[in-house]
PAZATI-167036 format. One line per field, with one value per residue: residue in three letters; y, z, x of N, C-alpha, C in turn; residue number from 1. Coordinates in nm, 3 decimals. Last residue first. Example, Ala and Ser with C-alpha at 12.3 -4.5 7.8 and 13.67 -1.06 7.14 Angstrom:
2
code <- [SER, ALA]
n_Y <- [-0.225, -0.569]
n_Z <- [0.708, 0.780]
n_X <- [1.285, 1.319]
ca_Y <- [-0.106, -0.450]
ca_Z <- [0.714, 0.780]
ca_X <- [1.367, 1.230]
c_Y <- [0.003, -0.330]
c_Z <- [0.787, 0.780]
c_X <- [1.290, 1.320]
pos <- [2, 1]
END
This chain:
199
code <- [GLU, SER, LEU, GLY, VAL, VAL, GLY, TRP, GLY, ARG, ARG, THR, ALA, GLU, THR, LEU, VAL, ARG, GLY, TRP, ASP, GLU, MET, LEU, ASP, ALA, PHE, ALA, ASP, PHE, THR, GLY, ILE, TRP, GLY, GLU, HIS, GLY, ALA, ALA, HIS, GLU, THR, PHE, PRO, GLY, ARG, LEU, GLU, GLY, LEU, ARG, PRO, ARG, VAL, ARG, ARG, TRP, SER, SER, ALA, LEU, GLN, ARG, VAL, SER, GLU, PRO, SER, ARG, ALA, LEU, LEU, VAL, GLY, TYR, PHE, THR, SER, PRO, ASP, GLU, THR, PHE, PHE, GLY, PRO, ASP, THR, HIS, GLU, ALA, GLU, GLY, ASP, PRO, GLY, ASN, TRP, ILE, LEU, GLY, MET, LEU, LEU, THR, ASP, TRP, GLU, ALA, ARG, VAL, PRO, PRO, ASP, VAL, HIS, ASP, ARG, PHE, ALA, GLU, TRP, ARG, GLU, GLY, ALA, TRP, PHE, HIS, ALA, LYS, PHE, SER, GLY, CYS, THR, ARG, LEU, PHE, GLU, TYR, VAL, GLY, PHE, PHE, ALA, GLY, ASN, ARG, GLY, ARG, PRO, TRP, ALA, TRP, ASP, GLY, GLU, ALA, THR, PRO, ALA, ASP, HIS, ASP, TRP, LEU, GLY, THR, GLU, ASP, ALA, TYR, TRP, ALA, ASP, ARG, LEU, ARG, GLU, LEU, ARG, LYS, ARG, SER, PRO, ALA, GLU, GLU, LEU, TRP, SER, TRP, ASP, ALA, ILE, LEU, MET]
n_Y <- [10.651, 10.339, 10.073, 9.729, 9.443, 9.202, 8.965, 8.813, 8.722, 8.879, 8.833, 8.925, 9.235, 9.276, 9.213, 9.392, 9.658, 9.649, 9.621, 9.891, 10.051, 9.910, 10.000, 10.302, 10.351, 10.244, 10.497, 10.688, 10.643, 10.667, 10.936, 10.969, 10.851, 11.048, 11.261, 11.362, 11.369, 10.998, 10.697, 10.485, 10.389, 10.455, 10.415, 10.187, 10.031, 10.104, 9.982, 9.754, 9.645, 9.736, 9.431, 9.239, 9.229, 9.163, 8.946, 8.729, 8.896, 8.921, 8.635, 8.595, 8.796, 8.691, 8.449, 8.556, 8.712, 8.458, 8.408, 8.624, 8.807, 9.119, 9.368, 9.640, 9.880, 9.915, 10.178, 9.893, 9.646, 9.487, 9.392, 9.121, 8.898, 8.733, 8.929, 8.934, 8.653, 8.635, 8.668, 8.963, 9.157, 9.249, 9.100, 9.180, 9.252, 9.315, 9.190, 9.228, 9.391, 9.589, 9.675, 9.601, 9.317, 9.126, 9.235, 9.277, 8.991, 8.882, 9.070, 9.005, 8.741, 8.831, 8.985, 8.753, 8.588, 8.843, 9.153, 9.436, 9.566, 9.562, 9.734, 10.002, 10.023, 9.927, 10.080, 10.286, 10.174, 10.129, 10.376, 10.447, 10.382, 10.443, 10.690, 10.681, 10.713, 10.884, 11.020, 11.061, 10.988, 10.998, 10.660, 10.541, 10.419, 10.105, 10.084, 9.777, 9.564, 9.455, 9.681, 9.838, 9.810, 9.932, 10.176, 10.263, 10.162, 10.346, 10.297, 10.298, 10.452, 10.659, 10.924, 11.019, 11.250, 11.414, 11.513, 11.706, 11.568, 11.261, 10.974, 10.821, 10.739, 10.579, 10.643, 10.705, 10.512, 10.421, 10.137, 10.031, 10.028, 9.923, 9.585, 9.612, 9.657, 9.367, 9.247, 9.177, 8.961, 8.736, 8.850, 8.802, 8.663, 8.733, 8.986, 8.745, 8.657, 8.862, 9.156, 9.345, 9.660, 9.907, 10.168]
n_Z <- [11.353, 11.237, 11.195, 11.089, 11.085, 11.088, 11.199, 11.186, 11.110, 11.003, 10.730, 10.726, 10.765, 10.578, 10.338, 10.400, 10.353, 10.115, 9.953, 10.028, 9.885, 9.594, 9.619, 9.621, 9.375, 9.199, 9.227, 9.120, 8.877, 8.775, 8.983, 9.140, 9.422, 9.534, 9.359, 9.046, 8.807, 8.630, 8.551, 8.432, 8.157, 8.067, 8.319, 8.339, 8.103, 8.196, 8.370, 8.437, 8.402, 8.628, 8.767, 8.736, 8.917, 9.231, 9.195, 9.360, 9.550, 9.627, 9.708, 9.929, 10.120, 10.121, 10.321, 10.516, 10.579, 10.660, 10.920, 11.071, 11.058, 10.955, 11.010, 10.932, 11.041, 11.308, 11.447, 11.690, 11.627, 11.470, 11.224, 11.334, 11.543, 11.656, 11.777, 11.703, 11.520, 11.411, 11.093, 10.928, 10.752, 10.529, 10.273, 9.999, 9.896, 9.615, 9.428, 9.294, 9.635, 9.732, 9.845, 10.026, 10.109, 9.981, 9.721, 9.596, 9.649, 9.412, 9.231, 9.099, 9.008, 8.777, 8.599, 8.490, 8.394, 8.196, 8.195, 8.243, 8.178, 8.411, 8.667, 8.601, 8.837, 9.066, 9.132, 9.204, 9.435, 9.530, 9.570, 9.806, 9.971, 9.977, 10.064, 10.263, 10.511, 10.605, 10.687, 10.422, 10.219, 10.082, 10.188, 10.470, 10.756, 10.961, 11.315, 11.515, 11.814, 11.993, 12.156, 12.265, 12.544, 12.697, 12.472, 12.120, 11.802, 11.496, 11.172, 10.828, 10.484, 10.382, 10.560, 10.879, 11.109, 11.348, 11.703, 11.793, 11.895, 12.013, 11.905, 11.963, 12.178, 12.371, 12.637, 12.552, 12.395, 12.158, 12.136, 12.331, 12.339, 12.093, 12.155, 12.372, 12.257, 12.113, 12.304, 12.472, 12.319, 12.343, 12.660, 12.498, 12.368, 12.169, 12.121, 12.096, 11.865, 11.713, 11.629, 11.412, 11.198, 11.114, 10.945]
n_X <- [9.597, 9.578, 9.750, 9.898, 10.133, 10.280, 10.521, 10.797, 11.023, 11.258, 11.248, 10.947, 10.994, 11.109, 10.957, 10.717, 10.877, 10.975, 10.717, 10.614, 10.774, 10.709, 10.510, 10.528, 10.669, 10.460, 10.325, 10.479, 10.463, 10.227, 10.037, 9.880, 9.883, 9.580, 9.279, 9.369, 9.449, 9.617, 9.564, 9.480, 9.548, 9.831, 9.991, 9.885, 10.000, 10.286, 10.354, 10.353, 10.619, 10.721, 10.754, 10.818, 11.027, 10.816, 10.626, 10.814, 10.761, 10.525, 10.468, 10.611, 10.521, 10.236, 10.342, 10.498, 10.241, 10.120, 10.287, 10.264, 9.976, 9.800, 9.610, 9.489, 9.389, 9.245, 9.051, 8.849, 8.782, 8.589, 8.754, 8.771, 8.683, 8.779, 9.111, 9.332, 9.355, 9.106, 9.146, 9.399, 9.343, 9.151, 8.949, 8.744, 8.521, 8.464, 8.506, 8.778, 8.951, 9.052, 9.372, 9.624, 9.725, 9.570, 9.518, 9.789, 9.855, 9.664, 9.661, 9.957, 9.898, 9.728, 9.845, 10.020, 9.831, 9.741, 9.825, 9.568, 9.397, 9.220, 9.377, 9.331, 9.156, 9.247, 9.476, 9.345, 9.236, 9.431, 9.580, 9.404, 9.495, 9.766, 9.700, 9.542, 9.628, 9.972, 10.156, 10.276, 10.360, 10.618, 10.712, 10.623, 10.865, 10.763, 10.890, 10.913, 10.911, 11.043, 11.260, 11.116, 11.031, 11.086, 11.322, 11.276, 11.237, 11.337, 11.185, 11.325, 11.209, 11.017, 11.182, 11.243, 11.234, 11.401, 11.184, 11.078, 10.845, 10.855, 10.752, 10.935, 11.012, 10.970, 10.909, 10.597, 10.399, 10.309, 10.346, 10.300, 9.996, 9.948, 9.980, 9.803, 9.551, 9.591, 9.573, 9.332, 9.233, 9.455, 9.603, 10.004, 10.179, 10.156, 10.324, 10.569, 10.549, 10.535, 10.673, 10.558, 10.632, 10.318, 10.387]
ca_Y <- [10.699, 10.431, 10.143, 9.885, 9.558, 9.355, 9.022, 8.897, 8.634, 8.859, 8.822, 8.810, 9.125, 9.255, 9.112, 9.271, 9.558, 9.613, 9.523, 9.731, 10.032, 9.923, 9.920, 10.249, 10.366, 10.196, 10.385, 10.720, 10.634, 10.521, 10.843, 10.995, 10.759, 10.998, 11.151, 11.340, 11.450, 11.077, 10.847, 10.518, 10.379, 10.454, 10.588, 10.305, 10.027, 10.157, 10.128, 9.756, 9.573, 9.806, 9.600, 9.272, 9.199, 9.250, 9.010, 8.740, 8.845, 8.999, 8.711, 8.558, 8.869, 8.770, 8.428, 8.548, 8.805, 8.600, 8.314, 8.529, 8.691, 8.984, 9.277, 9.531, 9.900, 9.832, 10.195, 10.119, 9.730, 9.505, 9.471, 9.267, 8.980, 8.680, 8.890, 9.017, 8.724, 8.543, 8.644, 8.763, 9.097, 9.252, 9.073, 9.137, 9.159, 9.496, 9.209, 9.232, 9.263, 9.514, 9.665, 9.712, 9.456, 9.108, 9.188, 9.327, 9.026, 8.787, 9.029, 9.164, 8.736, 8.689, 9.026, 8.895, 8.572, 8.761, 8.961, 9.351, 9.589, 9.437, 9.556, 9.923, 10.086, 9.825, 9.898, 10.295, 10.264, 9.981, 10.227, 10.506, 10.284, 10.264, 10.654, 10.752, 10.535, 10.820, 10.861, 11.217, 10.946, 11.073, 10.805, 10.513, 10.525, 10.173, 10.147, 9.857, 9.665, 9.389, 9.506, 9.851, 9.706, 9.797, 10.128, 10.293, 10.248, 10.203, 10.403, 10.228, 10.395, 10.506, 10.861, 10.984, 11.142, 11.351, 11.413, 11.716, 11.640, 11.354, 11.102, 10.790, 10.841, 10.480, 10.592, 10.811, 10.554, 10.598, 10.265, 10.012, 10.113, 10.061, 9.758, 9.631, 9.707, 9.541, 9.237, 9.241, 9.060, 8.807, 8.727, 8.877, 8.628, 8.616, 8.977, 8.903, 8.564, 8.762, 9.001, 9.333, 9.542, 9.833, 10.060]
ca_Z <- [11.506, 11.275, 11.293, 10.990, 11.140, 10.982, 11.111, 11.240, 11.145, 11.184, 10.787, 10.649, 10.883, 10.690, 10.352, 10.370, 10.482, 10.237, 9.931, 10.080, 10.042, 9.647, 9.574, 9.719, 9.481, 9.218, 9.278, 9.335, 8.940, 8.756, 8.870, 9.010, 9.332, 9.572, 9.474, 9.130, 8.929, 8.715, 8.608, 8.554, 8.224, 8.010, 8.229, 8.479, 8.107, 7.986, 8.391, 8.490, 8.297, 8.535, 8.783, 8.659, 8.849, 9.129, 9.080, 9.221, 9.515, 9.620, 9.582, 9.831, 9.997, 10.093, 10.166, 10.423, 10.560, 10.601, 10.799, 11.010, 11.062, 10.902, 11.068, 10.860, 10.906, 11.269, 11.394, 11.599, 11.677, 11.583, 11.252, 11.392, 11.415, 11.521, 11.797, 11.768, 11.625, 11.490, 11.208, 10.978, 10.857, 10.483, 10.367, 10.066, 10.028, 9.683, 9.473, 9.226, 9.540, 9.842, 9.820, 10.041, 10.151, 10.122, 9.804, 9.679, 9.712, 9.539, 9.242, 9.171, 9.132, 8.914, 8.760, 8.606, 8.474, 8.321, 8.104, 8.251, 8.116, 8.340, 8.617, 8.565, 8.752, 9.031, 9.034, 9.058, 9.318, 9.542, 9.472, 9.641, 9.906, 9.971, 9.926, 10.195, 10.440, 10.564, 10.771, 10.552, 10.273, 10.102, 10.122, 10.356, 10.746, 10.870, 11.260, 11.407, 11.680, 11.972, 12.059, 12.185, 12.493, 12.673, 12.559, 12.258, 11.910, 11.577, 11.285, 10.974, 10.610, 10.321, 10.455, 10.792, 11.034, 11.212, 11.655, 11.706, 11.797, 12.020, 11.930, 11.813, 12.076, 12.215, 12.600, 12.539, 12.510, 12.231, 12.047, 12.373, 12.459, 12.129, 12.050, 12.389, 12.331, 12.018, 12.232, 12.526, 12.355, 12.248, 12.545, 12.595, 12.495, 12.175, 12.130, 12.208, 12.007, 11.705, 11.713, 11.527, 11.244, 11.235, 10.917]
ca_X <- [9.676, 9.564, 9.674, 9.877, 9.984, 10.253, 10.405, 10.729, 11.003, 11.215, 11.298, 10.954, 10.912, 11.214, 11.088, 10.695, 10.772, 11.118, 10.842, 10.511, 10.782, 10.876, 10.522, 10.448, 10.722, 10.558, 10.274, 10.409, 10.599, 10.303, 10.148, 9.877, 9.850, 9.680, 9.366, 9.237, 9.474, 9.559, 9.698, 9.468, 9.462, 9.665, 9.956, 9.863, 9.875, 10.153, 10.362, 10.292, 10.551, 10.801, 10.692, 10.805, 11.077, 10.874, 10.608, 10.763, 10.957, 10.652, 10.439, 10.679, 10.641, 10.264, 10.275, 10.565, 10.361, 10.039, 10.277, 10.420, 10.043, 9.831, 9.674, 9.593, 9.385, 9.302, 9.199, 8.866, 8.873, 8.536, 8.666, 8.880, 8.618, 8.767, 8.983, 9.299, 9.489, 9.140, 9.070, 9.366, 9.313, 9.287, 8.963, 8.828, 8.487, 8.503, 8.406, 8.704, 8.924, 8.883, 9.296, 9.535, 9.767, 9.620, 9.430, 9.718, 9.924, 9.671, 9.570, 9.894, 9.980, 9.717, 9.703, 10.076, 9.934, 9.624, 9.840, 9.712, 9.491, 9.200, 9.454, 9.380, 9.143, 9.133, 9.443, 9.455, 9.132, 9.384, 9.701, 9.420, 9.314, 9.754, 9.735, 9.490, 9.652, 9.781, 10.148, 10.277, 10.247, 10.506, 10.786, 10.673, 10.760, 10.830, 10.729, 10.940, 10.835, 10.939, 11.312, 11.124, 10.958, 11.159, 11.256, 11.385, 11.175, 11.284, 11.210, 11.237, 11.268, 11.107, 11.075, 11.250, 11.140, 11.361, 11.327, 11.204, 10.837, 10.910, 10.663, 10.920, 11.135, 10.980, 11.017, 10.693, 10.502, 10.285, 10.365, 10.420, 10.085, 9.947, 10.065, 9.999, 9.623, 9.620, 9.727, 9.416, 9.137, 9.370, 9.569, 9.862, 10.160, 10.065, 10.197, 10.568, 10.559, 10.404, 10.712, 10.554, 10.641, 10.418, 10.324]
c_Y <- [10.736, 10.506, 10.215, 9.928, 9.718, 9.357, 9.161, 8.892, 8.661, 8.754, 8.781, 8.745, 8.962, 9.196, 9.125, 9.198, 9.407, 9.606, 9.509, 9.677, 9.868, 9.936, 9.860, 10.102, 10.295, 10.202, 10.291, 10.571, 10.638, 10.517, 10.720, 10.934, 10.806, 10.929, 11.179, 11.205, 11.431, 11.236, 10.954, 10.646, 10.409, 10.504, 10.559, 10.388, 10.128, 10.150, 10.167, 9.973, 9.706, 9.816, 9.677, 9.407, 9.221, 9.341, 9.154, 8.801, 8.797, 9.013, 8.857, 8.588, 8.740, 8.803, 8.480, 8.473, 8.685, 8.632, 8.357, 8.507, 8.691, 8.971, 9.168, 9.497, 9.739, 9.756, 10.049, 10.097, 9.864, 9.665, 9.602, 9.378, 9.097, 8.739, 8.810, 8.970, 8.784, 8.569, 8.621, 8.746, 8.976, 9.222, 9.183, 9.167, 9.175, 9.446, 9.314, 9.238, 9.319, 9.408, 9.530, 9.730, 9.573, 9.231, 9.207, 9.364, 9.193, 8.926, 8.990, 9.120, 8.872, 8.758, 8.978, 8.932, 8.637, 8.692, 8.933, 9.197, 9.496, 9.489, 9.450, 9.764, 10.010, 9.921, 9.893, 10.131, 10.284, 10.062, 10.175, 10.394, 10.344, 10.280, 10.485, 10.734, 10.568, 10.730, 10.844, 11.096, 11.061, 11.089, 10.888, 10.634, 10.553, 10.346, 10.183, 9.961, 9.708, 9.447, 9.423, 9.777, 9.728, 9.730, 10.042, 10.203, 10.214, 10.227, 10.250, 10.317, 10.411, 10.449, 10.784, 10.867, 11.083, 11.237, 11.416, 11.631, 11.680, 11.446, 11.244, 10.946, 10.846, 10.644, 10.581, 10.758, 10.604, 10.572, 10.357, 10.107, 10.117, 10.104, 9.904, 9.719, 9.758, 9.649, 9.384, 9.326, 9.235, 8.924, 8.833, 8.817, 8.703, 8.575, 8.868, 8.908, 8.687, 8.714, 8.954, 9.186, 9.454, 9.657, 10.000]
c_Z <- [11.594, 11.383, 11.209, 11.114, 11.110, 11.053, 11.086, 11.179, 11.221, 11.183, 10.938, 10.770, 10.812, 10.781, 10.511, 10.382, 10.475, 10.347, 10.057, 10.041, 10.052, 9.846, 9.681, 9.738, 9.631, 9.327, 9.283, 9.333, 9.063, 8.900, 8.871, 8.929, 9.210, 9.444, 9.482, 9.235, 9.029, 8.808, 8.578, 8.591, 8.389, 8.068, 8.154, 8.422, 8.262, 8.030, 8.209, 8.423, 8.322, 8.333, 8.683, 8.684, 8.771, 8.954, 9.094, 9.100, 9.362, 9.518, 9.557, 9.708, 9.962, 10.055, 10.057, 10.340, 10.494, 10.516, 10.651, 10.907, 10.995, 10.986, 10.998, 10.967, 10.821, 11.097, 11.328, 11.570, 11.650, 11.696, 11.358, 11.409, 11.411, 11.497, 11.665, 11.865, 11.722, 11.621, 11.253, 11.102, 10.873, 10.672, 10.398, 10.200, 10.067, 9.840, 9.581, 9.272, 9.463, 9.692, 9.828, 9.941, 10.201, 10.206, 9.967, 9.722, 9.701, 9.656, 9.397, 9.299, 9.174, 9.003, 8.843, 8.684, 8.559, 8.456, 8.211, 8.214, 8.149, 8.161, 8.466, 8.500, 8.588, 8.855, 9.005, 9.018, 9.234, 9.399, 9.457, 9.581, 9.787, 9.965, 9.931, 10.077, 10.359, 10.485, 10.702, 10.680, 10.350, 10.077, 10.107, 10.315, 10.576, 10.840, 11.065, 11.389, 11.637, 11.828, 11.978, 12.043, 12.352, 12.639, 12.584, 12.294, 12.041, 11.689, 11.414, 11.032, 10.714, 10.405, 10.411, 10.673, 10.941, 11.199, 11.470, 11.629, 11.695, 11.881, 11.973, 11.833, 11.999, 12.120, 12.505, 12.541, 12.467, 12.359, 12.050, 12.272, 12.433, 12.208, 12.072, 12.356, 12.403, 12.164, 12.153, 12.429, 12.414, 12.244, 12.438, 12.564, 12.629, 12.344, 12.165, 12.246, 12.139, 11.803, 11.755, 11.562, 11.377, 11.139, 11.057]
c_X <- [9.556, 9.565, 9.702, 9.751, 9.973, 10.098, 10.339, 10.571, 10.876, 11.152, 11.335, 11.095, 10.914, 11.099, 11.146, 10.857, 10.835, 10.976, 10.927, 10.649, 10.741, 10.910, 10.641, 10.471, 10.569, 10.632, 10.354, 10.383, 10.621, 10.409, 10.178, 9.947, 9.863, 9.752, 9.527, 9.294, 9.440, 9.548, 9.552, 9.537, 9.356, 9.561, 9.808, 9.856, 9.845, 10.004, 10.269, 10.227, 10.445, 10.709, 10.655, 10.684, 11.026, 10.951, 10.692, 10.654, 10.930, 10.733, 10.472, 10.583, 10.721, 10.421, 10.318, 10.495, 10.428, 10.143, 10.162, 10.396, 10.169, 9.990, 9.780, 9.604, 9.452, 9.239, 9.265, 9.039, 8.841, 8.670, 8.608, 8.854, 8.708, 8.711, 8.949, 9.155, 9.419, 9.297, 9.131, 9.265, 9.321, 9.388, 9.121, 8.894, 8.634, 8.486, 8.383, 8.560, 8.810, 8.896, 9.227, 9.415, 9.646, 9.668, 9.429, 9.575, 9.921, 9.770, 9.599, 9.801, 9.918, 9.767, 9.693, 9.992, 10.008, 9.709, 9.825, 9.736, 9.637, 9.296, 9.382, 9.456, 9.194, 9.099, 9.367, 9.463, 9.183, 9.298, 9.582, 9.492, 9.356, 9.552, 9.742, 9.622, 9.568, 9.824, 10.024, 10.228, 10.136, 10.431, 10.665, 10.660, 10.777, 10.719, 10.854, 10.809, 10.915, 10.887, 11.184, 11.215, 11.014, 11.117, 11.246, 11.273, 11.293, 11.314, 11.222, 11.355, 11.265, 11.253, 11.142, 11.182, 11.199, 11.315, 11.257, 11.290, 10.940, 10.851, 10.733, 10.789, 11.009, 11.108, 11.059, 10.883, 10.631, 10.349, 10.382, 10.468, 10.201, 10.017, 10.059, 10.017, 9.727, 9.640, 9.711, 9.559, 9.240, 9.330, 9.426, 9.728, 10.076, 10.106, 10.133, 10.415, 10.526, 10.418, 10.626, 10.608, 10.621, 10.442, 10.429]
pos <- [199, 198, 197, 196, 195, 194, 193, 192, 191, 190, 189, 188, 187, 186, 185, 184, 183, 182, 181, 180, 179, 178, 177, 176, 175, 174, 173, 172, 171, 170, 169, 168, 167, 166, 165, 164, 163, 162, 161, 160, 159, 158, 157, 156, 155, 154, 153, 152, 151, 150, 149, 148, 147, 146, 145, 144, 143, 142, 141, 140, 139, 138, 137, 136, 135, 134, 133, 132, 131, 130, 129, 128, 127, 126, 125, 124, 123, 122, 121, 120, 119, 118, 117, 116, 115, 114, 113, 112, 111, 110, 109, 108, 107, 106, 105, 104, 103, 102, 101, 100, 99, 98, 97, 96, 95, 94, 93, 92, 91, 90, 89, 88, 87, 86, 85, 84, 83, 82, 81, 80, 79, 78, 77, 76, 75, 74, 73, 72, 71, 70, 69, 68, 67, 66, 65, 64, 63, 62, 61, 60, 59, 58, 57, 56, 55, 54, 53, 52, 51, 50, 49, 48, 47, 46, 45, 44, 43, 42, 41, 40, 39, 38, 37, 36, 35, 34, 33, 32, 31, 30, 29, 28, 27, 26, 25, 24, 23, 22, 21, 20, 19, 18, 17, 16, 15, 14, 13, 12, 11, 10, 9, 8, 7, 6, 5, 4, 3, 2, 1]
END
């Protein structure tokens, strides 16, 4: 997951911003693509090079860089959310619809319109694109739900645990949520946005 300096991206026309971010991310000078470089799961990788000050990469725990874990976390939430107290459920709905869950009607958008284009789905590989304002709102939701994360253990274990797919245990779900919390907190601290791209 990338966090990025929105003011740096806004220097480019909207149709060129995704290309600007991808070019910076894939540049050899970042050191991010060195095959011998150790990767630290559950931590940040800060790039080197001329654009290194404008973005960072967070490596989620036990996802191997795949979005599948995030998709499955949304599926698990769908399976047990009706068994969560309504006020807590509403807060988690807000957070997860903004990040990984497709929502009760299956139509939640995970991209803010107008930044890359009016229709971000036209850009291949954009999984998530949240402006600094959206990130602040999501980080605020995270701060409210985090103290009550443990309350989800029972409903998850009873209604969503399984051996098929990713995120089969509550601990895996909780770890992923804590990782998201770190991403949102750091992006908010810097006033940056969050972008998820498939490689």
